PAFILO-933550 format. One record per residue (C-alpha): residue number from 1; z, y, x. Coordinates in nm, 4 decimals, always signed. Each point is the difference from the previous one (the first is absolute). Layout:
N
<pt num="NUM" w="Z" v="Y" u="X"/>
...
***
This chain:
245
<pt num="1" w="+3.4772" v="+3.4827" u="+0.3122"/>
<pt num="2" w="-0.2814" v="-0.0696" u="-0.2444"/>
<pt num="3" w="+0.0399" v="-0.3275" u="-0.1803"/>
<pt num="4" w="-0.2821" v="-0.2432" u="+0.0815"/>
<pt num="5" w="-0.1940" v="-0.1458" u="-0.2876"/>
<pt num="6" w="-0.0120" v="-0.3780" u="-0.0284"/>
<pt num="7" w="-0.3419" v="-0.1375" u="+0.0746"/>
<pt num="8" w="-0.0702" v="-0.3635" u="-0.0933"/>
<pt num="9" w="-0.1220" v="-0.2226" u="+0.2810"/>
<pt num="10" w="-0.3671" v="-0.0851" u="+0.0075"/>
<pt num="11" w="+0.0818" v="-0.3675" u="-0.0624"/>
<pt num="12" w="+0.0916" v="+0.0840" u="-0.3590"/>
<pt num="13" w="-0.3257" v="+0.1710" u="-0.0947"/>
<pt num="14" w="-0.1625" v="-0.0865" u="-0.3312"/>
<pt num="15" w="-0.2806" v="-0.1822" u="+0.1800"/>
<pt num="16" w="+0.2509" v="-0.2355" u="+0.1648"/>
<pt num="17" w="+0.1502" v="-0.0739" u="-0.3408"/>
<pt num="18" w="-0.3367" v="-0.0944" u="-0.1525"/>
<pt num="19" w="+0.0262" v="-0.2770" u="-0.2579"/>
<pt num="20" w="-0.2579" v="-0.2784" u="-0.0098"/>
<pt num="21" w="-0.2283" v="+0.0871" u="-0.2909"/>
<pt num="22" w="-0.3153" v="-0.1979" u="+0.0860"/>
<pt num="23" w="-0.0699" v="-0.3537" u="+0.1192"/>
<pt num="24" w="-0.3282" v="-0.1159" u="+0.1520"/>
<pt num="25" w="-0.0715" v="-0.3732" u="+0.0050"/>
<pt num="26" w="-0.2429" v="-0.2028" u="+0.2048"/>
<pt num="27" w="-0.1826" v="-0.2578" u="-0.2137"/>
<pt num="28" w="-0.0855" v="-0.3192" u="+0.1958"/>
<pt num="29" w="+0.3177" v="-0.1903" u="+0.0841"/>
<pt num="30" w="+0.2232" v="+0.2681" u="-0.1529"/>
<pt num="31" w="-0.0667" v="-0.0184" u="-0.3728"/>
<pt num="32" w="-0.2694" v="-0.2715" u="+0.0058"/>
<pt num="33" w="+0.0959" v="-0.3396" u="+0.1466"/>
<pt num="34" w="-0.3201" v="-0.0704" u="+0.1937"/>
<pt num="35" w="+0.0651" v="+0.0142" u="+0.3750"/>
<pt num="36" w="+0.1569" v="-0.3394" u="+0.0730"/>
<pt num="37" w="-0.2625" v="-0.1928" u="-0.2054"/>
<pt num="38" w="-0.2731" v="+0.1712" u="+0.2013"/>
<pt num="39" w="+0.1081" v="-0.1932" u="+0.3101"/>
<pt num="40" w="-0.0739" v="-0.3361" u="-0.1593"/>
<pt num="41" w="-0.3234" v="+0.1284" u="-0.1545"/>
<pt num="42" w="-0.1395" v="+0.1078" u="+0.3369"/>
<pt num="43" w="+0.0946" v="-0.3329" u="+0.1617"/>
<pt num="44" w="-0.1600" v="-0.1867" u="-0.2942"/>
<pt num="45" w="-0.3241" v="+0.1963" u="+0.0403"/>
<pt num="46" w="-0.0165" v="-0.1005" u="+0.3660"/>
<pt num="47" w="+0.0748" v="-0.3656" u="-0.0753"/>
<pt num="48" w="-0.2726" v="-0.0070" u="-0.2661"/>
<pt num="49" w="-0.2432" v="+0.1144" u="+0.2695"/>
<pt num="50" w="+0.1038" v="-0.2918" u="+0.2219"/>
<pt num="51" w="+0.2440" v="+0.1866" u="+0.2250"/>
<pt num="52" w="+0.3006" v="-0.2226" u="+0.0662"/>
<pt num="53" w="+0.2608" v="+0.2470" u="+0.1180"/>
<pt num="54" w="+0.2986" v="-0.1355" u="+0.1893"/>
<pt num="55" w="+0.3389" v="+0.1650" u="-0.0558"/>
<pt num="56" w="-0.0508" v="+0.2365" u="+0.2923"/>
<pt num="57" w="-0.3369" v="+0.1086" u="-0.1394"/>
<pt num="58" w="+0.1435" v="+0.0338" u="-0.3523"/>
<pt num="59" w="+0.2553" v="+0.2389" u="+0.1438"/>
<pt num="60" w="-0.2838" v="+0.2012" u="+0.1516"/>
<pt num="61" w="-0.1802" v="+0.0005" u="-0.3367"/>
<pt num="62" w="+0.3130" v="+0.1396" u="-0.1669"/>
<pt num="63" w="+0.0334" v="+0.2649" u="+0.2704"/>
<pt num="64" w="-0.3586" v="+0.1082" u="-0.0662"/>
<pt num="65" w="+0.0707" v="+0.0239" u="-0.3708"/>
<pt num="66" w="+0.2876" v="+0.2328" u="+0.0819"/>
<pt num="67" w="-0.2321" v="+0.2145" u="+0.2106"/>
<pt num="68" w="-0.2531" v="+0.0092" u="-0.2848"/>
<pt num="69" w="+0.2705" v="+0.1174" u="-0.2395"/>
<pt num="70" w="+0.1349" v="+0.2574" u="+0.2453"/>
<pt num="71" w="-0.3478" v="+0.1405" u="+0.0645"/>
<pt num="72" w="-0.1190" v="-0.0332" u="-0.3584"/>
<pt num="73" w="-0.1176" v="+0.3570" u="-0.0600"/>
<pt num="74" w="-0.3597" v="-0.1224" u="+0.0020"/>
<pt num="75" w="-0.1578" v="-0.3418" u="-0.0728"/>
<pt num="76" w="-0.1886" v="+0.0342" u="+0.3272"/>
<pt num="77" w="+0.3292" v="-0.0229" u="+0.1914"/>
<pt num="78" w="+0.0588" v="-0.3367" u="-0.1625"/>
<pt num="79" w="-0.3544" v="-0.1197" u="+0.0699"/>
<pt num="80" w="+0.0359" v="+0.0872" u="+0.3677"/>
<pt num="81" w="+0.3303" v="-0.1868" u="+0.0331"/>
<pt num="82" w="-0.1325" v="-0.3048" u="-0.1859"/>
<pt num="83" w="-0.3016" v="-0.0069" u="+0.2332"/>
<pt num="84" w="+0.2324" v="-0.0026" u="+0.3007"/>
<pt num="85" w="+0.2094" v="-0.2737" u="-0.1633"/>
<pt num="86" w="-0.3095" v="-0.2162" u="-0.0471"/>
<pt num="87" w="-0.0973" v="+0.0511" u="+0.3632"/>
<pt num="88" w="+0.3514" v="-0.1008" u="+0.1126"/>
<pt num="89" w="-0.0230" v="-0.3161" u="-0.2113"/>
<pt num="90" w="-0.3353" v="-0.0892" u="+0.1599"/>
<pt num="91" w="-0.2082" v="+0.0488" u="-0.3140"/>
<pt num="92" w="-0.3739" v="+0.0642" u="+0.0492"/>
<pt num="93" w="-0.1259" v="+0.3381" u="-0.1261"/>
<pt num="94" w="-0.1507" v="-0.1329" u="-0.3248"/>
<pt num="95" w="+0.3308" v="-0.1667" u="-0.0930"/>
<pt num="96" w="+0.1884" v="+0.3177" u="+0.0814"/>
<pt num="97" w="-0.2160" v="+0.1898" u="-0.2488"/>
<pt num="98" w="+0.0663" v="-0.2652" u="-0.2642"/>
<pt num="99" w="+0.3714" v="+0.0100" u="+0.0771"/>
<pt num="100" w="+0.0121" v="+0.3789" u="-0.0362"/>
<pt num="101" w="-0.1760" v="-0.0143" u="-0.3394"/>
<pt num="102" w="+0.2269" v="-0.2730" u="-0.1382"/>
<pt num="103" w="+0.3166" v="+0.1460" u="+0.1514"/>
<pt num="104" w="-0.0725" v="+0.3487" u="-0.1360"/>
<pt num="105" w="-0.0662" v="-0.1334" u="-0.3497"/>
<pt num="106" w="+0.2996" v="-0.2347" u="+0.0031"/>
<pt num="107" w="+0.2479" v="+0.2579" u="+0.1321"/>
<pt num="108" w="-0.1208" v="+0.2589" u="-0.2514"/>
<pt num="109" w="+0.0318" v="-0.2534" u="-0.2840"/>
<pt num="110" w="+0.3509" v="-0.0860" u="+0.1157"/>
<pt num="111" w="+0.1027" v="+0.3631" u="-0.0361"/>
<pt num="112" w="-0.1672" v="+0.0478" u="-0.3383"/>
<pt num="113" w="+0.1482" v="-0.3219" u="-0.1435"/>
<pt num="114" w="+0.3493" v="+0.0168" u="+0.1505"/>
<pt num="115" w="+0.3085" v="+0.0567" u="-0.2171"/>
<pt num="116" w="+0.2478" v="+0.2814" u="+0.0277"/>
<pt num="117" w="+0.3278" v="-0.0745" u="+0.1721"/>
<pt num="118" w="+0.2477" v="-0.1137" u="-0.2685"/>
<pt num="119" w="+0.2154" v="+0.3137" u="+0.0271"/>
<pt num="120" w="-0.2867" v="+0.2507" u="+0.0080"/>
<pt num="121" w="+0.0024" v="+0.1131" u="-0.3635"/>
<pt num="122" w="+0.3793" v="+0.0107" u="-0.0080"/>
<pt num="123" w="+0.0017" v="+0.2314" u="+0.3027"/>
<pt num="124" w="-0.2737" v="+0.2221" u="-0.1447"/>
<pt num="125" w="+0.1812" v="+0.0250" u="-0.3342"/>
<pt num="126" w="+0.3265" v="+0.0918" u="+0.1734"/>
<pt num="127" w="-0.1603" v="+0.2769" u="+0.2045"/>
<pt num="128" w="-0.1932" v="+0.1376" u="-0.2974"/>
<pt num="129" w="+0.3188" v="+0.0065" u="-0.2105"/>
<pt num="130" w="+0.1653" v="+0.2035" u="+0.2749"/>
<pt num="131" w="-0.2803" v="+0.2552" u="-0.0176"/>
<pt num="132" w="-0.1418" v="-0.0812" u="+0.3437"/>
<pt num="133" w="-0.3714" v="+0.0645" u="+0.0427"/>
<pt num="134" w="-0.1988" v="-0.2863" u="+0.1510"/>
<pt num="135" w="-0.3294" v="-0.0421" u="+0.1801"/>
<pt num="136" w="-0.2039" v="-0.2651" u="+0.1821"/>
<pt num="137" w="-0.1301" v="+0.0371" u="+0.3559"/>
<pt num="138" w="-0.2298" v="-0.2867" u="+0.0944"/>
<pt num="139" w="-0.2788" v="-0.0902" u="+0.2405"/>
<pt num="140" w="-0.1808" v="-0.1715" u="-0.2889"/>
<pt num="141" w="-0.2968" v="+0.1623" u="-0.1674"/>
<pt num="142" w="+0.0627" v="+0.1985" u="-0.3172"/>
<pt num="143" w="-0.1862" v="-0.2635" u="-0.2039"/>
<pt num="144" w="+0.2127" v="-0.2869" u="+0.1348"/>
<pt num="145" w="+0.3283" v="+0.1864" u="-0.0354"/>
<pt num="146" w="-0.0677" v="+0.1146" u="-0.3562"/>
<pt num="147" w="-0.1130" v="-0.3491" u="-0.1014"/>
<pt num="148" w="+0.3252" v="-0.1579" u="+0.1169"/>
<pt num="149" w="+0.2217" v="+0.2728" u="-0.1468"/>
<pt num="150" w="-0.1702" v="-0.0288" u="-0.3389"/>
<pt num="151" w="-0.0047" v="-0.3797" u="+0.0110"/>
<pt num="152" w="+0.3788" v="+0.0000" u="+0.0322"/>
<pt num="153" w="+0.0414" v="+0.2916" u="-0.2449"/>
<pt num="154" w="+0.1821" v="+0.2190" u="+0.2521"/>
<pt num="155" w="-0.2593" v="+0.2755" u="+0.0472"/>
<pt num="156" w="+0.1937" v="+0.2258" u="-0.2366"/>
<pt num="157" w="+0.2994" v="+0.0182" u="+0.2346"/>
<pt num="158" w="-0.1842" v="+0.1922" u="+0.2704"/>
<pt num="159" w="-0.0969" v="+0.3665" u="+0.0109"/>
<pt num="160" w="-0.2496" v="-0.0599" u="+0.2785"/>
<pt num="161" w="-0.1738" v="-0.2858" u="+0.1793"/>
<pt num="162" w="-0.1165" v="+0.0937" u="+0.3490"/>
<pt num="163" w="-0.2573" v="-0.2519" u="+0.1211"/>
<pt num="164" w="-0.2015" v="-0.0079" u="+0.3197"/>
<pt num="165" w="-0.2785" v="+0.1824" u="-0.1852"/>
<pt num="166" w="+0.2035" v="+0.3205" u="-0.0324"/>
<pt num="167" w="+0.0944" v="+0.0698" u="+0.3625"/>
<pt num="168" w="-0.1859" v="-0.0046" u="+0.3297"/>
<pt num="169" w="+0.2896" v="-0.1597" u="+0.1864"/>
<pt num="170" w="+0.2142" v="-0.2672" u="-0.1614"/>
<pt num="171" w="+0.3357" v="-0.1397" u="+0.1035"/>
<pt num="172" w="+0.1540" v="+0.0136" u="+0.2619"/>
<pt num="173" w="-0.1158" v="+0.3635" u="-0.0099"/>
<pt num="174" w="+0.2080" v="+0.2185" u="-0.2340"/>
<pt num="175" w="-0.3045" v="+0.1336" u="-0.1866"/>
<pt num="176" w="+0.0247" v="-0.2202" u="-0.3138"/>
<pt num="177" w="+0.3745" v="+0.0666" u="-0.0337"/>
<pt num="178" w="-0.0484" v="+0.3760" u="+0.0309"/>
<pt num="179" w="-0.2955" v="-0.0105" u="-0.2408"/>
<pt num="180" w="+0.1998" v="-0.1929" u="-0.2624"/>
<pt num="181" w="+0.3048" v="+0.2257" u="+0.0183"/>
<pt num="182" w="-0.2047" v="+0.3194" u="-0.0194"/>
<pt num="183" w="-0.1728" v="-0.1279" u="-0.3131"/>
<pt num="184" w="+0.3360" v="-0.1039" u="-0.1468"/>
<pt num="185" w="+0.1649" v="+0.3306" u="+0.0883"/>
<pt num="186" w="+0.2756" v="-0.1243" u="+0.2311"/>
<pt num="187" w="+0.1031" v="+0.0714" u="+0.3587"/>
<pt num="188" w="+0.0175" v="-0.2911" u="+0.2463"/>
<pt num="189" w="+0.3788" v="+0.0345" u="+0.0274"/>
<pt num="190" w="+0.0212" v="-0.0682" u="-0.3755"/>
<pt num="191" w="-0.1908" v="-0.3280" u="+0.0315"/>
<pt num="192" w="+0.0330" v="-0.3530" u="+0.1319"/>
<pt num="193" w="-0.2774" v="-0.2364" u="+0.1080"/>
<pt num="194" w="+0.0582" v="-0.3699" u="-0.0759"/>
<pt num="195" w="-0.2131" v="-0.2609" u="+0.1727"/>
<pt num="196" w="-0.0134" v="-0.3453" u="+0.1581"/>
<pt num="197" w="-0.2030" v="+0.0954" u="+0.3079"/>
<pt num="198" w="+0.0833" v="+0.2018" u="+0.3132"/>
<pt num="199" w="-0.2909" v="+0.2325" u="-0.0796"/>
<pt num="200" w="+0.1709" v="+0.0975" u="-0.3282"/>
<pt num="201" w="+0.3116" v="+0.1037" u="+0.1894"/>
<pt num="202" w="-0.1923" v="+0.1790" u="+0.2743"/>
<pt num="203" w="-0.2009" v="+0.1993" u="-0.2551"/>
<pt num="204" w="+0.3083" v="+0.0927" u="-0.2015"/>
<pt num="205" w="+0.1923" v="+0.1161" u="+0.3056"/>
<pt num="206" w="-0.2953" v="+0.1997" u="+0.1319"/>
<pt num="207" w="-0.0264" v="+0.1744" u="-0.3371"/>
<pt num="208" w="+0.3691" v="+0.0925" u="+0.0054"/>
<pt num="209" w="+0.1028" v="-0.2311" u="-0.2849"/>
<pt num="210" w="+0.2860" v="-0.2485" u="-0.0100"/>
<pt num="211" w="-0.1022" v="-0.3633" u="+0.0436"/>
<pt num="212" w="+0.1138" v="-0.3384" u="-0.1301"/>
<pt num="213" w="-0.1376" v="-0.3063" u="+0.1785"/>
<pt num="214" w="-0.0456" v="-0.2983" u="-0.2292"/>
<pt num="215" w="+0.0582" v="-0.3104" u="+0.2142"/>
<pt num="216" w="-0.1395" v="-0.2652" u="-0.2345"/>
<pt num="217" w="-0.3269" v="-0.0982" u="+0.1676"/>
<pt num="218" w="-0.1620" v="-0.0683" u="+0.3358"/>
<pt num="219" w="+0.1007" v="+0.3210" u="+0.1802"/>
<pt num="220" w="+0.3792" v="-0.0327" u="-0.0210"/>
<pt num="221" w="+0.0698" v="+0.0070" u="+0.3749"/>
<pt num="222" w="-0.2187" v="+0.3061" u="+0.0512"/>
<pt num="223" w="+0.1617" v="+0.1739" u="-0.2982"/>
<pt num="224" w="+0.3470" v="-0.0440" u="+0.1480"/>
<pt num="225" w="-0.1202" v="+0.1935" u="+0.3043"/>
<pt num="226" w="-0.2022" v="+0.2574" u="-0.1960"/>
<pt num="227" w="+0.2708" v="+0.2645" u="-0.0219"/>
<pt num="228" w="+0.0037" v="-0.0018" u="-0.3799"/>
<pt num="229" w="+0.2924" v="+0.1824" u="-0.1606"/>
<pt num="230" w="+0.1020" v="-0.3142" u="-0.1896"/>
<pt num="231" w="-0.1012" v="-0.3659" u="-0.0140"/>
<pt num="232" w="-0.0277" v="-0.1999" u="-0.3230"/>
<pt num="233" w="-0.0181" v="-0.3798" u="-0.0100"/>
<pt num="234" w="-0.1163" v="-0.0051" u="-0.3624"/>
<pt num="235" w="-0.1870" v="+0.2383" u="-0.2257"/>
<pt num="236" w="+0.2982" v="+0.0044" u="-0.2351"/>
<pt num="237" w="+0.2118" v="+0.1742" u="+0.2647"/>
<pt num="238" w="-0.2257" v="+0.3058" u="+0.0089"/>
<pt num="239" w="+0.1619" v="+0.2061" u="-0.2834"/>
<pt num="240" w="+0.3451" v="-0.0375" u="+0.1535"/>
<pt num="241" w="-0.1270" v="+0.0963" u="+0.3443"/>
<pt num="242" w="-0.1770" v="+0.3061" u="-0.1394"/>
<pt num="243" w="+0.3330" v="+0.1167" u="-0.1395"/>
<pt num="244" w="+0.1500" v="-0.0411" u="+0.3482"/>
<pt num="245" w="-0.2540" v="+0.2299" u="+0.1668"/>
***
């Protein structure tokens, strides 16, 4: 009888043993501590326009901010949601226009002026020292993203910054993840997407990358149900979790 050759099972293919070599970070709420302050800023804008929001209405305001952030691939998405918010709060049309102008300016300023999370540079240094390539995938414009990265002197850590200007469809579509990894020269199974919003996780999974949900903001409940590979409760946990993937 002819001796059968041993054939390794498909589960042990080289692709299944891929090591994480690239990390893609979201920007708002992941590296930059800006999301939670935005809630108070939006409420303050409304109060300055004479809108006295009860607790129930404040909760609705916060929910609308979350929708704006989730659908933030274009400023027009935010304008539309703010217009609906003003209508819900009983604001006349001229006040809604004023509210949109002030809210847009104030929320943008909050992002541009916000600090990094305390552990951000430590995490970036650790990953760079390990030889892991890094990139940014954000729904911000290229101008806004580059301004913040340079302001905090972290632009040199990243091989690529994929803003909303570079792709037709932003997160939750996989397009910006795929675009970033192609430019960096890595396969999706060699990469992990790290973000604080469900759209980050959805985009990463759709692209075929691993995902780490960062539950440190206003989307924590949704992130726990997002199907992310791992969940971090602080940015400092990310390097250890990457090693566990």
